[in-house]
C-alpha positions as CSV (number, residue, x, y, z in Angstrom):
1,M,-5.4,39.3,15.1
2,T,-3.2,38.4,18.5
3,I,-1.1,35.0,18.6
4,D,-0.9,33.6,22.5
5,Q,1.3,30.3,23.2
6,F,-1.9,28.1,22.8
7,G,-3.5,29.6,19.7
8,I,-4.7,32.6,17.4
9,H,-7.3,35.4,18.8
10,L,-9.5,36.2,15.2
11,G,-12.1,38.7,17.0
12,P,-14.4,36.5,18.8
13,L,-12.6,33.7,17.5
14,Y,-10.2,31.7,19.1
15,L,-8.5,29.1,17.1
16,R,-6.3,26.8,19.2
17,F,-3.2,25.2,17.7
18,Y,-3.9,22.0,19.2
19,G,-7.5,21.7,17.2
20,L,-5.3,23.1,14.0
21,I,-2.9,20.4,14.4
22,L,-5.2,17.6,14.9
23,V,-7.2,18.7,11.6
24,T,-4.1,19.0,9.6
25,G,-3.0,15.7,10.8
26,A,-6.5,14.2,9.8
27,F,-6.3,15.7,6.2
28,L,-2.7,15.1,5.3
29,G,-3.8,11.2,6.5
30,A,-6.5,11.6,4.4
31,Y,-4.5,12.6,1.2
32,L,-2.1,9.8,1.6
33,A,-5.3,7.3,2.0
34,S,-6.6,8.8,-1.2
35,L,-3.5,8.1,-2.7
36,Q,-3.2,4.3,-1.9
37,A,-7.1,4.1,-2.7
38,K,-5.9,5.8,-6.3
39,R,-2.9,3.4,-6.6
40,K,-5.2,-0.1,-6.3
41,G,-7.8,1.2,-8.3
42,H,-10.5,2.9,-6.3
43,N,-12.2,6.0,-6.6
44,P,-10.2,8.2,-4.1
45,D,-13.3,10.5,-3.4
46,L,-14.8,7.8,-1.5
47,V,-11.9,8.4,0.9
48,W,-12.8,12.0,1.5
49,D,-16.4,11.3,1.6
50,G,-15.6,8.9,4.6
51,M,-13.8,11.4,6.4
52,L,-16.5,12.8,8.0
53,W,-17.8,9.4,9.3
54,V,-13.9,8.5,10.9
55,L,-13.6,12.2,12.1
56,I,-16.8,11.6,14.4
57,G,-16.2,8.1,15.0
58,G,-12.2,9.1,16.2
59,I,-13.5,11.9,18.4
60,V,-16.5,9.8,19.9
61,G,-13.9,6.7,20.8
62,A,-11.3,9.0,21.9
63,R,-13.2,11.1,24.3
64,L,-14.7,7.8,25.6
65,W,-11.6,6.2,26.3
66,H,-10.4,9.3,28.1
67,I,-13.6,9.4,30.1
68,F,-13.4,5.6,31.6
69,T,-9.2,5.9,31.9
70,P,-8.4,9.2,33.0
71,P,-4.9,9.8,33.9
72,P,-4.1,10.7,37.6
73,S,-4.0,14.3,37.2
74,M,-7.2,14.4,35.8
75,V,-8.6,12.3,38.8
76,A,-6.8,14.8,41.6
77,Q,-8.9,17.7,40.0
78,G,-12.1,15.6,40.6
79,L,-12.3,14.6,36.5
80,T,-13.3,11.2,37.5
81,T,-14.8,8.5,35.2
82,A,-18.1,9.1,37.9
83,T,-17.5,12.8,37.3
84,Y,-18.1,12.1,33.6
85,L,-21.2,10.1,33.5
86,N,-22.6,12.0,35.6
87,L,-24.8,14.1,33.3
88,T,-25.8,16.8,35.7
89,N,-22.5,18.0,35.8
90,I,-22.5,21.0,33.5
91,T,-20.0,23.3,31.9
92,S,-20.4,26.1,29.2
93,L,-19.7,26.1,25.5
94,T,-19.7,30.1,23.8
95,V,-20.8,29.8,20.5
96,P,-18.3,32.7,19.0
97,L,-20.2,35.7,16.4
98,I,-23.5,35.0,17.9
99,N,-22.1,35.3,21.6
100,L,-24.4,32.6,22.8
101,T,-23.8,30.5,26.2
102,I,-24.9,26.8,25.9
103,P,-24.7,24.6,28.9
104,I,-23.4,21.0,27.9
105,P,-23.0,17.9,29.9
106,I,-18.8,17.6,30.8
107,A,-18.7,14.3,29.3
108,F,-19.5,16.2,25.8
109,A,-16.9,19.1,26.4
110,V,-13.9,17.3,24.8
111,W,-11.7,20.8,26.5
112,E,-12.5,19.4,30.0
113,G,-10.0,16.6,30.4
114,G,-9.1,15.8,26.8
115,L,-8.8,12.6,24.5
116,G,-7.5,9.4,24.0
117,I,-5.6,8.2,21.0
118,P,-6.2,4.3,21.4
119,G,-10.0,5.3,21.6
120,A,-9.5,7.5,18.5
121,V,-7.8,4.5,16.5
122,A,-10.6,1.9,17.6
123,G,-13.6,4.7,17.0
124,G,-12.1,5.3,13.8
125,M,-11.5,1.8,12.5
126,L,-14.8,1.0,13.4
127,A,-16.5,4.2,11.5
128,I,-14.4,2.7,8.5
129,Y,-16.1,-0.4,8.9
130,F,-19.5,0.7,8.8
131,Y,-18.6,3.2,6.0
132,T,-17.3,0.4,3.9
133,R,-20.3,-1.5,4.6
134,S,-22.4,1.3,3.3
135,I,-20.7,1.4,0.1
136,K,-20.7,-2.2,-0.2
137,A,-16.7,-2.3,-0.3
138,N,-14.0,-4.6,1.5
139,F,-13.6,-3.6,4.8
140,A,-9.9,-5.2,5.0
141,E,-8.8,-3.9,1.9
142,W,-9.6,-0.2,3.0
143,A,-8.1,-1.0,6.5
144,D,-5.0,-1.5,5.0
145,M,-5.3,1.7,3.0
146,A,-5.9,3.7,6.1
147,A,-2.9,1.8,8.3
148,P,-0.3,4.0,6.7
149,A,-2.9,7.4,6.9
150,V,-3.5,6.9,10.7
151,A,0.1,6.8,11.3
152,L,0.8,9.8,9.4
153,G,-1.9,11.3,11.0
154,Q,-0.3,10.7,14.6
155,T,2.9,11.8,13.5
156,I,1.4,15.4,13.3
157,G,-1.2,15.1,15.8
158,R,1.8,14.3,18.5
159,W,2.7,17.9,17.7
160,G,-0.8,19.3,19.4
161,N,0.3,17.5,22.5
162,F,3.8,19.5,22.2
163,V,1.5,22.6,22.3
164,N,-0.3,21.6,25.1
165,Q,2.7,20.8,27.3
166,E,1.2,17.4,27.8
167,L,2.7,13.8,27.2
168,Y,6.1,14.4,28.6
169,G,8.3,11.8,29.9
170,Q,10.3,11.4,33.2
171,P,12.5,14.0,34.2
172,T,16.3,14.1,32.4
173,T,19.5,16.1,31.5
174,L,19.4,15.2,28.1
175,P,19.8,17.9,25.6
176,W,16.6,17.3,24.3
177,G,14.8,17.7,27.0
178,I,11.9,20.1,27.3
179,T,10.3,22.4,30.0
180,I,7.0,22.1,31.2
181,D,5.8,25.6,32.8
182,V,4.3,24.4,35.7
183,F,7.8,22.7,36.4
184,P,10.4,25.5,36.4
185,G,13.9,24.5,36.1
186,Q,13.2,20.8,35.4
187,K,13.9,19.2,31.9
188,F,11.5,16.2,30.9
189,H,11.9,13.5,28.0
190,P,9.8,14.7,25.0
191,L,7.5,12.1,24.9
192,F,5.2,13.2,22.3
193,L,8.4,13.7,20.1
194,Y,9.7,10.3,20.4
195,E,6.0,8.9,19.6
196,S,6.0,11.4,16.5
197,I,9.3,10.2,15.1
198,G,8.0,6.6,15.9
199,N,4.8,7.1,14.0
200,L,6.8,8.7,11.2
201,A,8.8,5.2,10.6
202,I,5.7,2.9,11.3
203,C,4.1,4.6,8.4
204,I,7.1,4.7,6.0
205,A,7.5,0.9,7.3
206,L,3.7,0.2,6.4
207,L,4.0,1.6,2.9
208,Y,7.3,-0.2,2.0
209,I,5.7,-3.4,3.2
210,G,2.5,-2.8,1.4
211,R,4.4,-2.5,-1.8
212,R,7.3,-4.9,-1.3
213,Y,5.7,-7.6,-0.5
214,A,2.4,-6.9,-2.7
215,E,2.4,-10.7,-3.7
216,R,2.9,-12.4,-0.4
217,L,0.3,-10.3,1.3
218,K,-2.9,-11.2,2.2
219,T,-5.8,-8.5,2.5
220,G,-5.7,-7.1,5.9
221,D,-2.0,-7.5,6.7
222,V,-1.1,-4.2,6.4
223,F,-3.7,-3.1,9.2
224,L,-2.1,-6.4,11.4
225,F,1.1,-5.3,11.1
226,Y,-0.1,-1.4,12.3
227,L,-1.5,-3.2,15.0
228,L,1.7,-4.9,15.8
229,M,3.9,-1.8,15.5
230,Y,2.3,0.9,17.0
231,P,1.4,-0.8,19.9
232,A,5.0,-2.4,20.2
233,L,5.5,1.6,20.1
234,R,3.3,2.7,22.8
235,F,4.2,-0.3,25.3
236,F,7.6,1.0,25.5
237,L,7.0,4.4,25.8
238,E,4.9,4.0,28.5
239,F,7.4,2.9,30.8
240,I,8.9,6.7,30.8
241,R,5.8,8.1,30.5
242,L,4.4,10.4,33.6
243,D,0.8,10.6,34.4
244,S,-0.7,7.0,33.0
245,A,-4.0,5.8,33.4
246,Q,-4.5,2.9,35.6
247,I,-7.1,0.2,35.7
248,L,-6.8,-2.1,38.3
249,K,-3.2,-0.8,39.6
250,L,-2.4,-1.7,36.0
251,N,-0.8,1.2,33.0
252,A,-4.4,0.6,31.2
253,N,-2.5,1.8,27.9
254,Q,0.3,-0.8,28.3
255,T,-2.2,-3.5,29.1
256,L,-4.2,-2.4,25.8
257,M,-1.2,-2.5,23.8
258,A,0.0,-5.6,25.2
259,I,-3.3,-7.5,24.5
260,V,-3.9,-5.9,21.1
261,F,0.1,-7.2,20.0
262,V,-0.7,-10.5,21.1
263,A,-3.9,-10.9,19.4
264,A,-2.5,-9.2,15.8
265,L,0.3,-11.4,16.0
266,G,-1.5,-14.8,16.8
267,L,-4.0,-13.7,13.6
268,L,-1.4,-12.9,11.4
269,L,0.7,-16.0,12.1
270,T,-2.8,-17.9,12.1
271,R,-3.6,-16.6,8.5
272,H,-0.5,-17.1,7.0
273,N,0.2,-21.0,8.5
274,A,-3.0,-21.8,7.1
275,R,-1.9,-20.3,3.7
276,A,1.7,-22.1,4.3
277,N,-0.7,-25.4,5.1
278,R,-3.0,-25.3,2.2
279,A,0.3,-24.5,-0.2
280,A,2.2,-27.8,1.0
281,R,-0.9,-30.1,0.6
282,H,-1.1,-28.9,-3.0
283,T,2.7,-30.0,-3.7
284,T,2.2,-32.8,-2.1
285,A,-1.0,-33.8,-4.1
286,A,0.8,-32.7,-7.2
287,V,3.7,-35.0,-6.2
288,E,1.8,-37.9,-5.9
289,S,0.0,-37.2,-9.2
290,A,3.0,-37.0,-11.2
291,P,3.8,-41.0,-11.3
292,A,0.6,-41.7,-12.5
293,S,1.1,-39.2,-15.0
294,A,4.4,-40.4,-16.2
295,E,2.8,-43.9,-16.9
296,S,-0.1,-43.0,-18.4
297,A,2.0,-41.2,-21.0
298,A,4.4,-44.3,-21.6
299,P,4.1,-46.7,-24.9
300,V,1.1,-49.0,-24.6
301,E,2.7,-52.0,-26.2
302,P,6.4,-51.7,-27.1
303,A,6.9,-55.3,-27.1
304,A,4.2,-55.4,-30.4
305,S,6.9,-53.3,-32.4
306,I,9.7,-55.7,-31.9
307,E,7.7,-59.0,-33.1
308,T,6.3,-57.1,-36.3
309,A,9.9,-56.4,-37.2
310,S,11.2,-59.9,-36.7
311,T,8.7,-61.5,-39.1
312,T,9.0,-59.5,-41.6
313,G,12.9,-59.6,-42.1
314,P,15.1,-56.8,-43.0
315,S,14.6,-54.8,-46.2
316,E,16.4,-55.7,-49.3
């Protein structure tokens, strides 16, 4: 066994740290989701049953996002969207142990270019939607349970970017700046670390909100809070990120994050304004019906008693 900068060699097997870190994040996220499911009275085994759905959906979504929004560094290497979509562009996949080499289109080779987190989240949540339909469960409730787990998975997964020396920010002189092999003598913002810390804070915040305000939340609100917190984090971090994907001269990730944030905020406010309006109408109806109830509860003929007393006279 030998270990290098990017992975572990076990004979013909090569286990990359990047993949190991992503798998670790996925399993720990699933474990947190299973605890959430158990606390809400659901069978936690359903989380593990659905994990394969989420992994497949997340990988497919992440790859598609990268294919349609390749960063400038990839474009400079010829890995453009057109290159990926041309299925005649072939690379090789070597299967260890049996020493078999399989030609596959470059679009399916996730090691050629990479993956995109926005697509991973979207694909994973879409997979949860179809999975909950298959088991006849409430998608919004499961989305609430998944939200902190997604943030935890991102917290851990971002360290894979550190191993690969990617997701770094602008040059800096700060003491926690990191070095990149291709830029010797220069330090950069550890953007992966900023996002990892931010995602951990989001995970804790979602768990706190879900428990502290359980009676005031509607089903699906915790997931909406995730769609507020993570896009906000990612939006501001994009200002110091290098090599951001561009669409029509706009930062693709930043633009998407802004759209998601506005949509989630609008939906959250609409849901709770509607709830507040219903509560106000019920209160108004109760107040308006109160005088009628009081009138019906009053004595019917108080004068009759007075008249009877006057005719019978005082007792002797």
